[in-house]
C-alpha positions, 0 to 999 in steps of 0.5 A: 705947225705953222698952218694951225692959225689957218685951221682955226681961222677956217671956222670963221667962214661958215660962221660968217655965211650963217650970219649973212643968211640968218635974216632971210630965214623965216621964223618957225610957225610953231614959235610964232603961234605959241611963244609970240602969240602972233596968229597972222604971222604964223599963218603966213609962215605956214603958207610959205612952208606948205605952199597952200592958202588954207592952213587953218587945220595946221594951226588948229593941230598946233594949238591942240598939241599945245593944250595936250602938252600943258595938261600932261603931268610930269613924273619923277624917276622914282615914279617911273621905276615904280610903274610896272608898265615902263620899268623895264624900258627905263632900266634898259635905256639906263643900262644902254647909256651906261655901257656907252659911257664905259665902252669908250665910244665917246672918245672915238 
């Protein structure tokens, strides 16, 4: 019992290591491009991650994916259940997750 404070204090070591390393980690190219709208920094980040000079294709892919996501409409759960093509997939996932909750696996 006398060693419990040391156990709780051990959490501080990984936290301090993460705080020291964090400034040296690069930003995500996707975040720089889509959230900060900084194309030049995103290009530098892609070049650093991929190790090649021409990353224009990757930048175009990220921009195209962003356009597709913006044009995607959201549907409600009722609309999913009314759609015959995905109804059984939704029911299967719901039943599986319900069984996980009821079987006590989370407690283990």
